[in-house]
Residue frames as qw, qx, qy, qz and C-alpha x, y, z in Angstrom:
[[0.810, 0.302, 0.253, -0.435, 21.10, 20.11, 10.15],
 [0.647, -0.048, 0.689, 0.322, 22.01, 17.12, 7.99],
 [0.203, 0.455, -0.421, -0.758, 22.62, 17.96, 4.35],
 [0.710, 0.280, 0.587, -0.268, 19.71, 16.13, 2.75],
 [0.578, 0.717, -0.187, -0.343, 20.64, 17.13, -0.81],
 [0.078, 0.555, -0.822, -0.097, 23.76, 14.96, -0.75],
 [0.423, 0.025, 0.880, -0.213, 21.79, 11.93, 0.40],
 [0.633, 0.574, 0.326, -0.404, 19.07, 12.66, -2.14],
 [0.399, 0.729, -0.452, -0.324, 21.59, 13.04, -4.94],
 [0.097, -0.370, 0.924, 0.022, 23.22, 9.72, -4.09],
 [0.451, 0.218, 0.828, -0.252, 19.88, 7.90, -4.03],
 [0.517, 0.706, 0.464, -0.136, 18.27, 9.65, -7.00],
 [0.381, -0.272, 0.408, 0.784, 20.85, 10.51, -9.66],
 [0.195, 0.491, 0.678, 0.510, 17.98, 10.94, -12.12],
 [0.152, -0.902, -0.400, -0.057, 16.70, 13.89, -10.05],
 [0.575, -0.288, -0.056, 0.764, 20.03, 15.70, -9.63],
 [0.169, 0.389, 0.283, 0.860, 19.01, 18.57, -11.95],
 [0.400, -0.740, -0.384, -0.381, 16.09, 19.32, -9.63],
 [0.701, -0.548, -0.254, 0.379, 18.32, 19.22, -6.57],
 [0.482, 0.059, 0.054, 0.872, 20.45, 21.98, -8.02],
 [0.127, -0.665, -0.318, -0.664, 17.49, 24.35, -7.88],
 [0.103, 0.116, -0.568, 0.808, 17.58, 26.42, -4.72],
 [0.525, -0.170, -0.021, -0.833, 13.81, 26.71, -4.84],
 [0.780, -0.125, -0.577, -0.208, 13.40, 22.96, -4.19],
 [0.412, -0.552, 0.532, -0.493, 13.00, 22.38, -0.49],
 [0.048, -0.138, 0.983, -0.114, 13.16, 18.97, 1.14],
 [0.506, 0.336, 0.573, -0.550, 9.34, 19.09, 1.33],
 [0.610, 0.584, -0.190, -0.500, 9.01, 19.57, -2.44],
 [0.270, 0.457, -0.835, -0.143, 11.63, 16.90, -3.10],
 [0.247, -0.013, 0.919, -0.307, 9.93, 14.36, -0.82],
 [0.627, 0.445, 0.346, -0.537, 6.61, 14.92, -2.54],
 [0.535, 0.593, -0.484, -0.358, 8.36, 14.25, -5.86],
 [0.042, 0.302, -0.948, 0.091, 9.89, 11.09, -4.38],
 [0.506, 0.197, 0.691, -0.478, 6.40, 10.02, -3.34],
 [0.674, 0.547, -0.062, -0.493, 5.23, 10.40, -6.94],
 [0.352, 0.502, -0.779, -0.132, 8.15, 8.21, -8.04],
 [0.221, -0.115, 0.913, -0.323, 7.18, 5.64, -5.39],
 [0.640, 0.352, 0.432, -0.529, 3.57, 5.52, -6.55],
 [0.625, 0.586, -0.377, -0.353, 4.71, 5.05, -10.14],
 [0.149, 0.422, -0.891, 0.071, 7.12, 2.35, -8.98],
 [0.502, 0.058, 0.741, -0.443, 4.28, 0.56, -7.19],
 [0.729, 0.496, 0.124, -0.456, 2.29, 0.49, -10.43],
 [0.572, 0.629, -0.507, -0.144, 5.31, -0.70, -12.43],
 [0.967, -0.248, -0.029, 0.053, 6.53, -3.22, -9.85],
 [0.500, 0.650, -0.359, 0.446, 9.91, -1.46, -9.72],
 [0.786, -0.526, -0.266, 0.186, 11.35, -2.85, -6.48],
 [0.612, 0.042, -0.104, 0.783, 14.64, -0.98, -6.83],
 [0.012, -0.477, -0.093, -0.874, 12.93, 2.41, -7.10],
 [0.638, -0.635, -0.312, -0.304, 10.55, 1.50, -4.27],
 [0.784, -0.333, -0.263, 0.453, 13.51, 0.66, -2.03],
 [0.391, 0.182, -0.041, 0.901, 15.22, 3.96, -2.85],
 [0.237, -0.571, -0.239, -0.748, 12.03, 6.01, -2.37],
 [0.721, -0.618, -0.259, -0.174, 10.90, 4.48, 0.92],
 [0.775, -0.151, -0.227, 0.571, 14.51, 4.31, 2.07],
 [0.245, 0.346, -0.040, 0.905, 15.02, 8.02, 1.57],
 [0.457, -0.632, -0.200, -0.593, 11.77, 8.89, 3.35],
 [0.833, -0.476, -0.261, 0.106, 12.81, 6.71, 6.27],
 [0.625, 0.085, -0.173, 0.756, 16.32, 8.18, 6.30],
 [0.047, -0.518, -0.029, -0.854, 14.78, 11.66, 6.56],
 [0.672, -0.588, -0.269, -0.360, 12.40, 10.49, 9.28],
 [0.862, -0.336, -0.241, 0.292, 15.28, 9.10, 11.36],
 [0.446, 0.458, -0.187, 0.745, 17.48, 12.20, 11.23],
 [0.340, -0.417, -0.518, 0.665, 18.09, 14.13, 14.46],
 [0.093, 0.201, 0.018, -0.975, 16.06, 17.25, 14.92],
 [0.463, 0.472, 0.626, -0.415, 12.58, 17.86, 13.68],
 [0.312, 0.583, -0.256, -0.705, 13.02, 19.44, 10.24],
 [0.287, 0.272, -0.819, -0.415, 13.71, 16.37, 8.08],
 [0.067, 0.197, 0.951, -0.230, 11.54, 14.09, 10.18],
 [0.334, 0.554, 0.405, -0.646, 8.62, 16.49, 9.84],
 [0.346, 0.493, -0.453, -0.657, 9.24, 16.84, 6.10],
 [0.131, 0.079, -0.969, -0.193, 9.08, 13.06, 5.69],
 [0.162, 0.378, 0.819, -0.400, 5.82, 12.88, 7.64],
 [0.331, 0.649, 0.306, -0.613, 3.95, 15.72, 5.93],
 [0.364, 0.629, -0.390, -0.565, 5.35, 15.47, 2.41],
 [0.312, 0.248, -0.888, -0.232, 5.66, 11.70, 1.99],
 [0.064, -0.129, -0.960, 0.240, 3.98, 9.53, 4.59],
 [0.341, 0.357, 0.415, -0.764, 0.86, 11.68, 4.95],
 [0.558, 0.477, -0.198, -0.650, 0.09, 11.13, 1.25],
 [0.077, -0.275, 0.937, 0.203, 1.04, 7.47, 0.76],
 [0.312, 0.353, 0.873, -0.127, -2.60, 6.40, 0.63],
 [0.298, 0.506, -0.052, -0.808, -3.63, 9.04, -1.93],
 [0.528, 0.230, -0.657, -0.487, -3.74, 6.34, -4.60],
 [0.705, -0.249, 0.427, -0.509, -6.14, 4.08, -2.73],
 [0.932, 0.254, -0.190, -0.177, -5.73, 1.17, -5.15],
 [0.558, 0.481, -0.584, 0.340, -2.12, 0.78, -3.95],
 [0.514, -0.668, 0.256, -0.473, -2.99, 0.61, -0.23],
 [0.976, -0.211, 0.045, 0.010, -2.03, -3.05, 0.24],
 [0.773, 0.344, -0.140, 0.514, 1.42, -2.58, -1.29],
 [0.032, 0.733, -0.224, 0.642, 1.97, 0.72, 0.52],
 [0.712, -0.612, 0.112, -0.326, 1.01, -0.70, 3.92],
 [0.967, -0.072, -0.061, 0.236, 3.67, -3.40, 3.64],
 [0.606, 0.421, -0.137, 0.661, 6.38, -0.77, 3.29],
 [0.211, -0.820, 0.046, -0.530, 5.54, 1.51, 6.19],
 [0.390, 0.196, -0.708, 0.556, 7.85, 1.47, 9.21],
 [0.457, -0.592, -0.656, 0.099, 6.05, 0.91, 12.50],
 [0.379, -0.414, -0.286, 0.777, 7.73, 3.89, 14.15],
 [0.014, 0.102, 0.305, 0.947, 6.28, 6.25, 11.54],
 [0.248, -0.499, -0.758, -0.339, 2.67, 5.26, 12.06],
 [0.321, -0.634, -0.542, 0.448, 2.14, 6.95, 15.43],
 [0.160, -0.426, 0.034, 0.890, 3.27, 10.29, 14.05],
 [0.110, 0.031, -0.553, -0.826, 1.41, 10.13, 10.74],
 [0.073, -0.432, -0.898, -0.038, -1.84, 8.51, 11.83],
 [0.045, 0.648, 0.423, -0.632, -3.36, 11.80, 13.11],
 [0.141, 0.430, -0.371, -0.811, -2.80, 13.22, 9.63],
 [0.141, -0.114, -0.900, -0.396, -4.45, 10.20, 8.00],
 [0.024, -0.523, -0.774, 0.356, -7.30, 10.61, 10.46],
 [0.110, 0.613, 0.102, -0.776, -7.76, 14.17, 9.27],
 [0.195, 0.402, -0.554, -0.703, -7.46, 13.32, 5.55],
 [0.207, -0.021, -0.930, -0.303, -9.15, 9.93, 5.16],
 [0.666, -0.311, -0.183, -0.653, -12.83, 9.08, 5.52],
 [0.608, -0.426, 0.550, -0.383, -13.59, 6.84, 8.51],
 [0.968, 0.141, 0.169, -0.121, -14.03, 3.69, 6.40],
 [0.686, 0.603, -0.313, 0.261, -10.66, 4.17, 4.68],
 [0.120, -0.680, 0.573, -0.442, -8.93, 4.96, 7.97],
 [0.823, -0.242, 0.416, -0.302, -10.37, 1.76, 9.44],
 [0.928, 0.366, -0.032, 0.065, -9.00, -0.14, 6.42],
 [0.351, 0.715, -0.471, 0.379, -5.56, 1.45, 6.91],
 [0.469, -0.546, 0.553, -0.420, -5.62, 0.47, 10.58],
 [0.953, 0.012, 0.251, -0.168, -6.53, -3.09, 9.60],
 [0.785, 0.555, -0.198, 0.188, -3.79, -3.26, 6.98],
 [0.201, 0.681, -0.515, 0.481, -1.23, -1.93, 9.43],
 [0.645, -0.183, -0.713, 0.208, -2.33, -4.26, 12.20],
 [0.080, -0.291, 0.375, -0.876, -3.41, -1.50, 14.53],
 [0.284, -0.354, -0.888, 0.077, -5.56, -3.35, 17.04],
 [0.196, -0.766, -0.501, 0.351, -6.60, -0.47, 19.24],
 [0.307, 0.299, 0.191, 0.883, -6.79, 2.80, 17.40],
 [0.060, 0.241, 0.371, -0.895, -8.17, 6.05, 18.70],
 [0.230, 0.619, 0.751, 0.016, -11.86, 6.58, 18.13]]
């Protein structure tokens, strides 16, 4: 398995103390990165947004299922939790992630919000 802590440390020097804790799994770290991303959306911090979404995508693209799954369930599944940010969030989501995370959004979001997400993401034909 790819050593995610090294990549995380390089992208998030401000979180290095947390990475030294053995109790922090990639899942916990990705959820923390999501919180940073949501704060960065509110602050208009493009540099932090690029690092946050870049790390989630890096995890998603790694071989094997562990890091990819962690990115889906600990980051992408929750990106619409702050509904007011949906327009900004939608612009940052990679197309290849959507197919894997949409069933989780379907489970978590009310039908009207899911329809709005589909519209924002340009999903023409989505499952009923």
